[in-house]
C-alpha positions as CSV (number, residue, x, y, z in Angstrom):
1,M,0.0,0.0,0.0
2,D,2.9,2.4,0.7
3,I,4.4,1.7,-2.7
4,K,1.1,2.4,-4.3
5,K,0.7,5.7,-2.5
6,A,4.3,6.6,-3.5
7,L,3.6,5.7,-7.1
8,E,0.4,7.8,-7.1
9,A,2.4,10.7,-5.8
10,V,5.0,10.3,-8.5
11,I,2.3,10.2,-11.2
12,G,0.7,13.4,-9.8
13,R,4.1,15.1,-9.8
14,V,4.8,14.0,-13.4
15,L,1.4,15.5,-14.5
16,E,2.2,18.7,-12.7
17,V,5.6,18.9,-14.5
18,K,3.9,18.2,-17.8
19,E,1.4,21.1,-17.1
20,I,4.3,23.4,-16.3
21,L,6.1,22.4,-19.5
22,V,2.9,23.0,-21.6
23,G,2.5,26.4,-20.0
24,L,6.1,27.3,-20.9
25,N,5.5,26.0,-24.4
26,R,2.7,28.6,-25.0
27,G,-0.1,26.2,-24.4
28,V,1.1,23.6,-27.0
29,S,0.7,20.1,-25.5
30,F,3.6,18.7,-27.5
31,V,6.9,19.3,-25.9
32,N,9.9,18.9,-28.2
33,L,12.6,17.0,-26.3
34,D,14.6,15.8,-29.3
35,E,17.8,17.6,-28.3
36,V,17.7,16.2,-24.8
37,L,17.2,12.7,-26.2
38,V,20.2,13.2,-28.5
39,D,22.4,14.5,-25.7
40,L,21.4,11.6,-23.4
41,K,21.6,9.0,-26.3
42,L,18.1,7.7,-25.6
43,A,15.4,6.4,-27.9
44,P,12.1,8.3,-28.2
45,N,10.1,5.4,-26.6
46,V,11.6,6.4,-23.2
47,L,9.2,9.4,-23.2
48,E,6.2,7.1,-23.3
49,V,4.8,6.8,-19.8
50,P,3.3,3.3,-19.4
51,V,-0.1,2.9,-17.5
52,P,0.6,1.3,-14.1
53,K,-0.9,-2.2,-13.9
54,F,-2.5,-1.5,-10.5
55,F,-4.5,1.3,-12.2
56,I,-6.1,-1.1,-14.6
57,E,-6.5,-3.9,-12.0
58,D,-8.2,-1.7,-9.4
59,Q,-10.7,-0.5,-12.0
60,A,-11.1,-3.9,-13.7
61,R,-14.8,-4.2,-12.6
62,A,-15.6,-0.7,-13.7
63,L,-13.9,-1.2,-17.1
64,E,-15.8,-4.5,-17.5
65,E,-19.1,-2.9,-16.8
66,R,-18.2,-0.1,-19.2
67,E,-17.4,-2.6,-21.9
68,K,-20.7,-4.3,-21.4
69,L,-22.5,-1.0,-21.6
70,L,-20.7,-0.2,-24.8
71,D,-21.7,-3.6,-26.3
72,V,-25.3,-3.0,-25.4
73,L,-25.3,0.5,-27.0
74,L,-23.6,-0.8,-30.1
75,A,-26.1,-3.7,-30.4
76,Q,-29.0,-1.2,-30.0
77,A,-27.5,1.0,-32.7
78,G,-27.0,-1.9,-35.1
79,L,-23.2,-1.5,-35.1
80,S,-20.5,-4.2,-34.6
81,D,-17.4,-3.8,-32.5
82,T,-14.6,-4.5,-34.9
83,K,-11.9,-4.3,-32.2
84,K,-13.2,-7.5,-30.7
85,G,-12.9,-9.4,-33.9
86,G,-16.4,-8.8,-35.1
87,R,-16.9,-8.8,-38.8
88,D,-19.5,-6.8,-40.7
89,F,-21.4,-9.0,-43.1
90,R,-21.3,-7.6,-46.6
91,E,-24.5,-7.3,-48.6
92,D,-23.0,-8.9,-51.7
93,T,-22.4,-12.3,-50.1
94,M,-21.7,-15.3,-52.2
95,T,-24.8,-17.2,-53.3
96,L,-25.3,-20.9,-53.3
97,E,-24.9,-21.3,-57.1
98,S,-21.6,-19.3,-57.1
99,S,-20.3,-21.3,-54.2
100,I,-21.1,-24.6,-56.0
101,R,-19.4,-23.2,-59.2
102,V,-16.2,-22.3,-57.2
103,V,-16.1,-25.8,-55.6
104,Q,-16.5,-27.5,-58.9
105,L,-13.8,-25.4,-60.5
106,N,-11.4,-26.3,-57.7
107,E,-12.3,-30.0,-57.8
108,R,-11.8,-30.1,-61.6
109,G,-8.4,-28.4,-61.3
110,R,-7.4,-30.9,-58.5
111,Q,-8.4,-33.9,-60.6
112,G,-6.6,-32.5,-63.6
113,R,-3.4,-32.0,-61.7
114,Q,-3.6,-35.6,-60.3
115,R,-4.3,-37.0,-63.7
116,A,-1.3,-35.1,-65.2
117,K,0.9,-36.3,-62.4
118,F,-0.2,-39.9,-62.8
119,M,0.4,-39.8,-66.6
120,R,3.8,-38.3,-66.1
121,E,4.8,-41.1,-63.8
122,I,3.6,-43.7,-66.3
123,R,5.6,-42.1,-69.1
124,L,8.7,-42.0,-66.9
125,Q,8.3,-45.6,-66.0
126,E,7.9,-46.6,-69.6
127,E,11.0,-44.6,-70.5
128,R,13.0,-46.4,-67.8
129,E,11.8,-49.8,-69.0
130,R,12.6,-48.9,-72.6
131,R,16.2,-47.8,-71.7
132,M,16.7,-51.0,-69.7
133,M,15.5,-53.1,-72.6
134,Q,17.9,-51.3,-75.0
135,K,20.8,-52.1,-72.7
136,G,19.8,-55.7,-72.5
137,E,19.3,-55.8,-68.7
138,D,16.1,-57.3,-67.3
139,E,16.4,-56.4,-63.6
140,R,19.2,-55.5,-61.2
141,E,20.6,-58.3,-59.2
142,P,19.4,-58.5,-55.6
143,D,22.8,-58.1,-54.0
144,F,23.6,-55.0,-56.1
145,A,20.2,-53.6,-55.3
146,A,20.7,-54.2,-51.6
147,V,24.1,-52.5,-51.7
148,L,22.6,-49.5,-53.5
149,I,19.8,-49.2,-50.9
150,Q,22.3,-49.3,-48.1
151,Q,24.4,-46.6,-49.7
152,Y,21.4,-44.3,-50.1
153,W,20.2,-45.0,-46.5
154,R,23.6,-44.4,-45.0
155,G,24.0,-41.2,-46.9
156,F,20.5,-40.0,-45.8
157,I,21.3,-40.8,-42.1
158,S,24.7,-39.1,-42.3
159,R,23.2,-36.0,-43.8
160,K,20.4,-35.9,-41.2
161,R,22.9,-36.2,-38.3
162,T,25.0,-33.5,-39.9
163,D,22.0,-31.2,-40.1
164,I,21.1,-31.8,-36.5
165,M,24.7,-31.2,-35.3
166,R,24.9,-28.0,-37.4
167,A,21.5,-26.7,-35.9
168,E,22.7,-27.5,-32.4
169,E,26.0,-25.7,-32.9
170,L,24.2,-22.6,-34.3
171,V,21.9,-22.6,-31.3
172,F,24.9,-23.0,-28.9
173,I,26.8,-20.1,-30.4
174,G,23.7,-17.9,-30.5
175,M,23.4,-17.6,-34.2
176,A,20.0,-19.3,-34.4
177,P,17.0,-19.3,-32.1
178,P,16.4,-22.3,-29.9
179,P,13.7,-24.8,-31.1
180,P,10.1,-23.9,-29.9
181,H,9.1,-25.3,-26.6
182,T,6.1,-27.6,-26.0
183,K,3.1,-26.2,-24.4
184,E,4.0,-27.9,-21.1
185,N,7.6,-26.5,-21.1
186,D,7.0,-23.1,-22.6
187,P,8.4,-20.5,-20.2
188,L,6.0,-17.8,-21.4
189,I,3.0,-19.9,-20.6
190,K,4.4,-20.8,-17.2
191,E,5.1,-17.1,-16.6
192,A,1.5,-16.3,-17.4
193,E,0.2,-19.0,-15.1
194,V,2.4,-17.9,-12.3
195,K,1.4,-14.3,-12.8
196,K,-2.3,-15.2,-12.8
197,R,-1.9,-17.3,-9.6
198,R,0.1,-14.5,-8.0
199,K,-2.6,-12.0,-8.8
200,L,-5.3,-14.2,-7.3
201,I,-3.3,-14.6,-4.1
202,Q,-2.7,-10.9,-4.0
203,A,-6.4,-10.2,-4.3
204,Q,-7.1,-12.7,-1.5
205,H,-4.6,-11.1,0.8
206,E,-5.9,-7.6,0.0
207,E,-9.5,-8.8,0.9
208,E,-8.2,-10.3,4.1
209,Y,-6.4,-7.1,4.9
210,R,-9.5,-5.0,4.4
211,Q,-11.6,-7.4,6.5
212,A,-8.9,-7.3,9.2
213,L,-9.0,-3.5,9.2
214,V,-12.8,-3.6,9.8
215,T,-12.5,-6.2,12.5
216,L,-9.7,-4.3,14.3
217,D,-11.7,-1.1,14.1
218,K,-14.7,-2.8,15.6
219,E,-12.6,-4.4,18.3
220,V,-10.9,-1.1,19.2
221,Y,-14.3,0.6,19.3
222,D,-15.8,-2.1,21.5
223,N,-12.8,-2.7,23.9
224,E,-11.0,0.6,24.1
225,G,-13.9,2.9,23.1
226,P,-15.4,3.2,26.7
227,D,-11.9,3.8,28.2
228,M,-11.1,6.5,25.6
229,K,-14.5,8.1,26.2
230,E,-14.0,8.2,29.9
231,E,-10.5,9.6,29.5
232,M,-11.8,12.4,27.3
233,M,-14.6,13.2,29.7
234,D,-12.0,13.4,32.5
235,Q,-9.9,15.8,30.5
236,L,-13.0,17.9,29.8
237,R,-13.9,18.0,33.5
238,D,-10.4,19.0,34.5
239,W,-10.4,21.7,31.9
240,Y,-13.8,23.0,33.0
241,I,-12.8,22.9,36.7
242,K,-9.5,24.8,36.0
243,F,-11.4,27.3,33.9
244,R,-13.9,28.0,36.7
245,E,-11.2,28.3,39.3
246,R,-9.5,31.2,37.4
């Protein structure tokens, strides 16, 4: 709570300084600080004052109610909120006949590409068989075929291992980003979960603190109230007696 009060005081002071700067700038709200930024070697984004998170969290309920009110007003006015992903339906939407025509065109194109691919494979296979017949070779011997398959497989495995080692080396020296994490091991998701859990605990502690203040206030009023009242009455009597004795 003390940090919150200090931050609010700082925000108020920043607003006061901004008002003074605007007054010195002849009422213009834009204050040119380019020379200062160049001297201090800073980027322009340092001038942007972020909204404190507690300011939004404390007014979360009011902001939510305002959003609901805006949604109701937009619905009554017949407008859609495009910021929330709403899409305005166009009047010239696609009819059923045009949709069927588009689907037919796409399907005919897909079938034509598959037919052309199939015919190309048939022609290549016929060309290979024709060349083999010209050379007088029927089929490759099984041993030779096995050796050829082993060579291709070993080459594939070696290239794959080399690619993995190269990727690991680039990640190690910082020249490439690390591979994406899974959903269970993603640090950003874990950070969001921890933040959400921390905010819930913080809200619970704040509610307990407010309830404890009310309880302590009531206990002080019930237990120490009569004694304080009696002490104040004694002070008033002493003052009145001393005033009469003068």
